[in-house]
N, C-alpha and C positions, 0 to 999 in steps of 0.2 A: 411654480406652476405645476410641476410634477406632483408635489405633495397635495395640491388642491384636487388634481385629477384622481389621485389615489383615494382621497377622502370622498369624492363624488362617487367613485365606484363602491366604496364602503357603504355610503349612505343609500345609494339607489339599488345596487345589485345584491349586496349582502343583506341588508335590511329587508329588501323585497323578498328574498328567499326565506328569511326568518319569519316574516309577518304574513305572507300571502295565504298560508294555510289557515290563518286565524281570522281572515277578513270577515267571514260570515258569522262569527261567534259573538255572543253578547258578553259584556264585561262580567268577570267573575273573580272575586278576590282570592278564591282558593285555586285558581287555575295552575299556579306554579307551586302548589304545595309539595313539600319534599325537597325543594331547592335550597341552596345555601348561598347567601350573599355576603361577600367579604367587603367591609367598609373601612376606608382609611381616612382618619380625621386627626386634626391637631387638638390639643387640649384647649377647649373653648366652651363657653356656656351653652352653645348649641348642643354640644355632646351630652351635657347634663340633661337637657330637655329630651334628646333622642332616648337616652336611657330610661327616662321616666315613662315613655310610651312603647318601649321595645317589647315588653312581654305581651301587651295587647296586640301589637302588630303581628307577632309570631302566631298568636292565637287566632287572629282573624284571617291570616293568610296561609299558615302552615309553612311559611318560609323561615328558615333559621338564619339568624344574623350573627356574624362574627365581626367585632369591631377591634381595629388596631388603632391606638391613639398615641401621641407623643407630644412633646413641647413644640411650639410653632416653629422655632428656628430649625429643628430637626425635620419637621414635617415637609418643608419645601424640597429638601434633598431627597427624602424618601418618596415623595410624590413623583418626582421626575424619574427616579429609578423604577418605580412601579409602572409608569406609563410606557417606559421603554423596554420592559422586560420581555424576553422571548415568549414566555408563557404568562398569562394574566395572573396577577396576584391581588388585584382589587377589582371589585365590580362597581363600586361607587366611591367617589372621593370628594373631599371638600375642594371646591374649584375656586381659585382666585379670579374674580370676574373683572380682569384688567388685561394688560399686555401679556401676562403669563398665560391666560386662556387663549388669547389670540395666537401666541407663538405655538402653543400646543395644537391648535386647529390647523395652523399653517403647515405643521409637520405631521399631520394625519394621526394625531395621538388621541383624539377625543371623538366620541360618536355623536351624531346629530340626534336630537330628541324629537324633532318635528314628525318623523314617521310614527312614533309612539303617540304624540299628541293628536294626530289626525286620524288614528285608528280607534274607533269606538269600542273594539274588542280589547284594546290595551289601556285605555284611559276612561276612568269612571265618568259618567255623564255630568256629575256635579262638581268636577274638579275646577272648572272655570279659570283657565290660564290667564284670561283677560283681567283678572283681579290683581295681577302683579302690574304695577305701573309700567308704561312703555319705556320710560327713562331708565328703569332698572334692567329689563330684559334686553335692552339694546346693547348692553355691554358684552353679550355673548351671542349676538346675531351675525352670522358670517355667510357668504362674503359681505363685508361691510357696504351697505347701500345697494346691494343687488336685489333685483326684483325676486329672485328665487332664493333669497337667503333663508337659512334655517336656524332653529334655536339649538344651542349647544349647552345650555345651563338653566337651572331653575334657581331663582334667588332664594337664599337661606337666611341671610342675616345682613341688614344694611346698617351702615354708620354714616351719619352726617357729621360735619365738623362744627362744634359749638363752643361756647364759652362757659366753662365751669368756674365758679367763684366761691370762696370761703366767706360766708356771711359774717362771721366773727371778725375776721381781718378787715373786711370792707367797712364794717361798723367802727372798728378801732382806729383805723388809719385813714379812712376816706369819708368819714361822716355818714356812712351808710349809703352812699351814692355810687351806683354802678356806672362807669363811664359811658357816655352817650355816643362816642365815636372812636374809631380805632386809634387815632392819634391821642385822644385823651386816655385810652386804655393803656397804651405804651408809656405815656407819662406817668400814669397812676402806678403802674408796675414798678417804675423807678423810685417813686415816692415811698412806696411800701418798704422796699429794700432798704432805703436810706433811713426812714423813720424807725424801722425795727432794729437798726444796727446790724442787719444781716441775720437776725433771729428768724425772720420770715422772708422767704424769696417772693419778689413781686410777682414772678411768673415762673412756671416750669413748662418746658417744651421739649419735643424731641430735637436734640441739638447735635446729634452725631452726623458724621459725614457718611450718609448712606442713602441709596435710592428709596429706602423704605419710608422715609419721611415725606415723600412727594405727594401723597394724597392729602395730608394736612396742609402742605404748601399750596397745592392746587386749590383747595377750598378757600384759602385765604386770598389767593389771586382772583378767583371767581368773585369773591366779595367785592373786588374793585371793578372787574370787567363786566360783571353781570353774566347770567347764564346764556344769553344770546351770543356771546363770544365763543362758546363752546361748540365745536364742530367735530364729529367723529370722521376720520380716525385720529384727528390731530389734538383734540382737547383745546386748550387755549394757547398752546405753545407754537403753533404754526398757522400761517394765514393761507389756507387753501391748498398748500403744496409743501412737500417735505423740504424743498429748497428755499422756503420763506420763513425761517424761524422769527418769532415775535419778541425775542428777549429784550430788545431795546425800545419796545413800545412803552410809553410812559406809564400806562396802566399796569403793565406786567412788572415794571421796575417798582412801582409803588407797592404792589402786592408783595413782592419779594422783600422789600425794605420793612413792610410790616412784620413779617415773620422774624427778620433779623432784629427788629426793635423789640419784640417780645422776648427774644433770647437775651437781649441786653439787660432785661429786668430780672434775669434768673440768677441762680447761684454761680459761683466761680467755675464749677465743673460742668456747666451746661453743655459743652461740646462732647461730653462723655455720656450724655443722658439719651437712652432710647425710650420707647413707651413704657417699658416695665418700671424703670427707674423714675420717670417723670410722673407717672400716675401714682406710684407708691409715695413719693414726696407729697403730692397733693392729698392723698388718702391719709397720710400721717399728720395733716394739718400744718405743714411746713411751707405752704405757698398760698398766695392770695388768688391767683388766676392760673387757669390751665386751658389751653385751646387744643382740643384733640377730638378723637372719635366719641360720639354720643354713647356708644356701647359701654363706656366706662361708668355711666351714671348709675345703673342698678347696683353695681359693686360698691360704689361709694356710700350706699344707703344701708349696707349690711353691718349692723351694730357690732357684732363680734369681731369684724375684720377692720372696721374703719373708724378712725378717731372723729372724722367729720360727719358721720351719719346724722341726718336731720338738720345739718347746718350747711348744706351745699345749695348754692343757687345755680340755676340753669338759664342760659340766655343765648339768643342768637348772636352771631358775630356782629359787633358793633359796626355800623356802616361807615363809609368814608366821610360823610357829612351828617350833622344832626338832623334827624327827621327823614333822611333818605332810606331807601330800601336795603335790607340786609340780604345777602346771598351767600351760598356755600356750595360745597361739593358733596358727593356721596360716593362711597365705595362698598362693594358687596362681596361676601362669600356666597357661593352657590353650591349646588350639587351637580356633579357631572359623572358620566360613564366613560371609562377608558375604552379606546378602540380595541384593546386586547382583553376586555372583560370576558370571563368565562360564562356568566349568567346575565347577559344584558337585559333580557325581558323581566326576570325577577328583580333585577336591579331597578328597573324603571318602576315596578310595583312598590318597591321600598321608597323611592324618591317621591312618588306622588302621594303615598300614605303619609309621610312625615311633613309634606308641604301642602296638604289639603287644608280647607278652611278651618275645620275643627282642630285638627292636630297642630297647625301653625300657631293658633292662639295659645295653646298649652305650652308648646316648645318656646314660643316667643316670650313668655313670662320669665324664662330663665336668662334671656339675653337682652331684652329691651330693644331689639332691632327687627321687629316683625316686618316682613316685606309685602304682605298682602294688605291692600287698602281696607278690606272688610275687617281685618283683625283689630284695627285701631278704634273700632266702635264696639269691640267685645269686652265685657267686663272681665271675662276669664283672662284677658291680657292686660288691659289698662288698670284693672282693680288692684293689681299687685305692685304697680309702679307709682313713683312720686308724681303727683298731678302736675307740678311744674315742669318736670322732665318730659312727660307726655306731651304737654302743650308746646314746649320748645321744639321737640323733635318733629312733631307734626307740622309746625310752622316752617321748619327748615326743608321738610320734604316737599313743600309746595313751591320752594324757590331754588332747589338744589339742582345741580347738573353733574353728570358722571365725571369722575376724574380719570377714567380709562383712556389710555393711548394705545392704539392699535398699530404697534410697530415692533418687529423683532429687534432685539438689542436695545430696547428703550432705556434700560438701566444705565447704559453709558451716556446717553443724552441727559438722563436725570442727574447723574453725578455732576455734570457741568453746571446745572442749574443750582444744585446744592452748594457747589463751590462758590457760586456767586453770593449766596446767602452768607456763607462762612466769611467771605471777604468783607461783606457789609457789616457783619458783626465785629469783625476785627478793625473797623474804622474806615474802610475804603468807601469812596463816594459811590452810591448806588449805581449811578449811570456808568461809571467805569467798570464796576464789577459785572454789570449786566452785559456790557459790550464785550467783555472777554468771554463770557459764556456764549454770546452770539457767534463769536469767531470759532470757538471750539466746536459748537454744533455744526456750523458751516463746513469745517474740516471733516467731521464725522460723516456728513452727508456726501461730501465730495469723494470720500474714501469708500463710499458704499456700505457703511456700517449702519 
């Protein structure tokens, strides 16, 4: 509560003092000319897109941008250090729009963007924040469900969870038929592994014991439960209250068993694979199926880097029954401003410039996860991407739900769920593995974690 009160003072008093003097001004891109904005980013295709428009941004605004980037695993530690530094070292950072952002908000580490959005002197009249789907921005609207909630992030890149398949392997081992249901897919993955004598993995998945696999897991569970079962702040994992975990719900158990079943069709070292290893195996043509983030799609089509370029199929997650609807989840990177930013106003100018309608289409072509609805009808964006990929991602965007969970310490809960999947993969009955996860989560809740 104290953190929220501190944030309220930051959002209302500090921002009021910063912006009141500008209330009567018209929007002017040159208003903060001479300022410097320090940007902290992981190595990501969005970074490539930003660098492509950076020179024009600096010319249009007079703002100098200094970018610090690093590998994603290093970025998370660096991000937390930057947000907690006594003096600001970043003005803009790549914001994980999930429990990470929620925890940062709860600890008063991130600035609200609503005061900027509602000030016509700070936001260009054609910015159109409503062009971002409500289901995307809800991941960083706090306090959750409150009438006076504010926006704390702008969506930068969305990933939905889809099925990638190697057309050559499907032709060779499965007669060219993509499985119609999730059960058939799991069976087909095993068939490919067996028929190829291990030369081709039936499937590759993130198999490591880590909370970082949970977005893909949640997407596969939502495919069973449907998006109506998703409720913030709980996602699909709790029934209206933190004391009511749903791990023993038959639909949850089924979704978790689907993930374990896909792992069973993978290589012997599947439990050592994270996304870099799993995606690389697929890219090298060593796997028939891969369920993961849609953002991998554009990279698979780069001929100089990918053995499978031109031979990748894209498909929504096979449903639980033939002819039934397919569902999935989505996760987003966003742009945020640290509470300790030295140049928050210039930072907001940078964010809105790289996320406006025109620039979003240009940057989106680098990563294939554009977050504005309007971008998906722009040839500047879709024209550079595989048409089947575009159609598949568009279809998933219509049926996806956020995988975010708004709870501090969520990673501990997530590990309990991952352990259930690992146990299922090792041969334990799904109901028993899920029941153990349920007990673990109940203990965490009782302990106040």
